[in-house]
TITI-28145 format. One record per residue: x, y, z of N, C-alpha, C in turn; residue in three letters. Coordinates in steps of 0.2 Angstrom, whole numbers, plus 2048, in hexadecimal, padded with zeros to 3 digits. Last residue first. Layout:
N
XYZXYZXYZAla
...
! end
This chain:
173
67416F32867B16D32667B16C31FUnk
66817332C66D17832C67417632AUnk
66216533366016B330666170331Unk
66B15533166815A335667161331Unk
66614A32466B14F32666815432BUnk
66213A324660141323665145327Unk
66912D31A668130320666137320Unk
66012430F66512A30F66312D316Unk
65F11230F65C11931066211E311Unk
66410830166510A308662111309Unk
6591002F765E1052F865E1072FFUnk
6580EF2F26560F42F765B0FA2F8Unk
6540E92E36590EB2E76570F12ECUnk
64B0DC2DD64B0E32DF6500E42E4Unk
6530D32D06510D32D76510DA2D9Unk
64D0D02BF6510D42C464E0D32CBUnk
64C0C12B76480C62BA64C0CA2C0Unk
6520B62B26550BD2B06510C32B3Unk
64B0AB2B56510AC2B86540B32B7Unk
6400AD2AD63F0AE2B46460AF2B8Unk
6460AB2A16420B22A26420B32AAUnk
64A09E2A264F0A42A164C0AA2A3Unk
63D0982A36420972A864709D2A8Unk
63709B29663409D29D63909D2A2Unk
64009528D63F09D28D63C09F294Unk
63F08829164508B292645093292Unk
63108628D63308529363A089295Unk
63208827F62E08D28363008C28AUnk
63A07E27B63D08427A63908927FUnk
63207327E63807428263B07B281Unk
62707527662607527D62D076281Unk
62D07426962A07A26B62907B273Unk
63206726A63606C26963307326BUnk
62606026B62B060270630065270Unk
62006325F61D06526562106526BUnk
62905D25662806425662406725CUnk
62705025A62E05325B62D05A25BUnk
61904E25661C04D25D62205025EUnk
61A05124861605524C618054253Unk
62A04B24362304C242620051247Unk
63704524063604D24162F04F240Unk
63F03924363803A244637041245Unk
64D03524264903623C64203823DUnk
65303424E65002E24B64D02F245Unk
65504125165B03D24F65903624CUnk
64804425464B04724E65104324CUnk
64703D26164203C25B64503E254Unk
65104226865103B26764D03A261Unk
64C05026965304E266653047264Unk
64104E27064005026964704F266Unk
64604A27C642045279641047271Unk
64D05528065104F27F64D04A27BUnk
64305E28164805F27B64C05927AUnk
63C05928C63905A28563E05A280Unk
64605A29564405429464005428DUnk
64706829664D06429464B05D292Unk
63A06B29B63C06E29464206A291Unk
63B0652A76360632A363806529BUnk
64506D2AD6460662AD6410632A7Unk
63E07A2AD6450792AA6460712A8Unk
6340772B56320792AF6390782AAUnk
63B0742C163606F2BE6350712B7Unk
6410812C464507B2C26410752BFUnk
63C08E2C763908A2C163D0842BFUnk
64B0952CC6440952CB6420912C6Unk
6580912CC6550922D264E0932D2Unk
65C0842C065B08B2C265808C2C9Unk
6680772C36610792C26600802C4Unk
6770702BC6730742C166C0762BFUnk
6750602B46780662B667406A2BBUnk
66E0562AE6720542B467505A2B7Unk
66805D2A366305A2A96670582AFUnk
67305F29B67006429F66B0622A4Unk
67405229667905529A67705A29EUnk
66805228E66904D29466E04F298Unk
66B05C28566505D28A666058290Unk
67505627E67605C28267105D287Unk
66F04B27867404A27C675050281Unk
66505127066304C27566804B27AUnk
66D05926866805C26D666058272Unk
67305026167705426567305726AUnk
66904A25A66D04625E67104A263Unk
66505525366005225766404E25CUnk
67005724A66E05C24F66905A255Unk
66E04C24367404D24667305224CUnk
66204E23D663048241669049245Unk
66405923665F05923B660053240Unk
66D05522C66F05A23166A05A237Unk
66504C22566B04A22966D04F22EUnk
65A05422165904F22665F04C229Unk
65706421D65D05F21D65C05A223Unk
64E06E21D64C06821A652063219Unk
65007A22365307921D652073219Unk
64907722F64607C22A64907C223Unk
65106E23464A06C23264707122DUnk
65C07623765D07023265606E230Unk
65607F24065908123A65A07B234Unk
65307624A64E07A24765007C240Unk
66007224E65B06D24C655071248Unk
66607E25166907A24C664075249Unk
65F08225D65F086257661082250Unk
66207826565B07826365B07D25DUnk
67007A26766E074264666074261Unk
66F08626E672086267670080264Unk
66808227A66508727566808726EUnk
67207927F66C07727D66807C278Unk
67C08328267D07D27D67707B27AUnk
67608B28B67808E285679088280Unk
67408129566E08429267008828CUnk
68107E29967D07929667707C292Unk
68608A29F688088298684083295Unk
6820932AA67D08F2A667F08D29FUnk
68709B2B368A0942B26860902AEUnk
67F0A62B36870A72B168A0A02B0Unk
6730A12B66740A42AF67B0A42AEUnk
67509F2C467409A2C067509B2B8Unk
6780AD2C867D0A72C967C0A22C4Unk
66B0B32C56720B52C26770B02C3Unk
65E0B12C76620AB2C56680AD2C2Unk
6590BD2CB6570B82CF65B0B22CDUnk
6660C92C86600C62C665F0C02CBUnk
66D0D92CA66C0D22CD6660CF2CBUnk
6770E52C46710E22C36710DB2C6Unk
6830EB2C867D0EE2CA6770EA2C9Unk
68D0E32C268D0E42CA6870E72CCUnk
68A0E32B56890DD2B96890DE2C0Unk
68D0F02B26860EE2B26850E72B6Unk
69B0EF2B46970F42B868F0F22B8Unk
69E0E62AA69F0E52B169B0E92B6Unk
69A0EC29F6970E62A06980E52A8Unk
6A30F729F69B0F829F6980F22A1Unk
6AF0F129D6AE0F52A36A60F62A4Unk
6AD0EB2916AE0E72966AD0EA29DUnk
6AC0F62896A60F22896A70ED28FUnk
6B90FC28A6B30FF28D6AD0FB28DUnk
6C10F22846C10F328C6BB0F728EUnk
6BE0E82786BB0EF27A6BC0EF282Unk
6C20DC2746C40E12706C20E8273Unk
6BC0D227C6C40D327D6C60D9279Unk
6AE0D52846B10D527D6B80D727EUnk
69F0D028D6A70D228C6A90D1285Unk
6920CD2906940D328B69B0D428AUnk
6920C22986920C929B6930CF297Unk
6910B62936970B92926980C0296Unk
6840B32976890AF2996900B2299Unk
67D0BD28F67C0BD2966820B929AUnk
6810B92826830C02856820C028CUnk
67B0AC2826820AD2816840B4284Unk
66D0B02836700AC2886780AC288Unk
66C0B727766B0BA27D66E0B7283Unk
66E0AD26E6730B226E6720B6275Unk
6640A427166B0A22726700A7272Unk
6590AC26E65A0AA2756610A7276Unk
65B0AD26065B0B326465C0B126BUnk
65A0A025C6600A325B6610A925FUnk
64C09F26065109A26365809D262Unk
6460A82576450A925F64B0A5262Unk
6490A324B64C0A924C64B0AA254Unk
64109724C64909724B64C09D24DUnk
63509C24D63709825363F098252Unk
6340A12406330A62466360A224CUnk
63509623863A09B23863A0A023EUnk
62908F23C62F08C23E63509123DUnk
61F09823862009723F627094241Unk
62209822A62309E22D62309D235Unk
62008A22662708D22562709322AUnk
61707F22661708422B61E08822CUnk
61907521D61307921D61207F222Unk
62607022062507421A61E07821AUnk
62206A22C62707022C626074226Unk
61A06022861706522C61C06B22CUnk
62305822161E05C21D61B061221Unk
62A05322B62D05722762905B223Unk
! end
């Protein structure tokens, strides 16, 4: 815990990155749909129809990833706030949800990195839930977060779309 107090700026930045990643993942999973805006829904459908990524299918069904990202954000926020009880609760939830995600669908790219990231987050969650929020837990949280970011970035890489050739028109037409 004293490490967190001594490194407030990096912890705050990591917290912001985690929350941002969770929001981006949530938007990707929901497709930007809004029940209040038919225009937004139509635009999201049009964009979804034209943009294909290497992990589109996996990202569309990646609810466990979204849950783990949210748990990670809660752990970091609780640690940053200095709330041991909230950190322990969030750590237990992170460990459980990372374990569940390990049994779920793996991404089409970097599955080993994803598995390793989830294992790191599960171990960190166990440590934090047990009241051990030291250097080891912090390293596991950083490694797990970095792994998830690497995998989601690879899965969100656009697949090159081949454009059909335009048939040439005979001269004079």
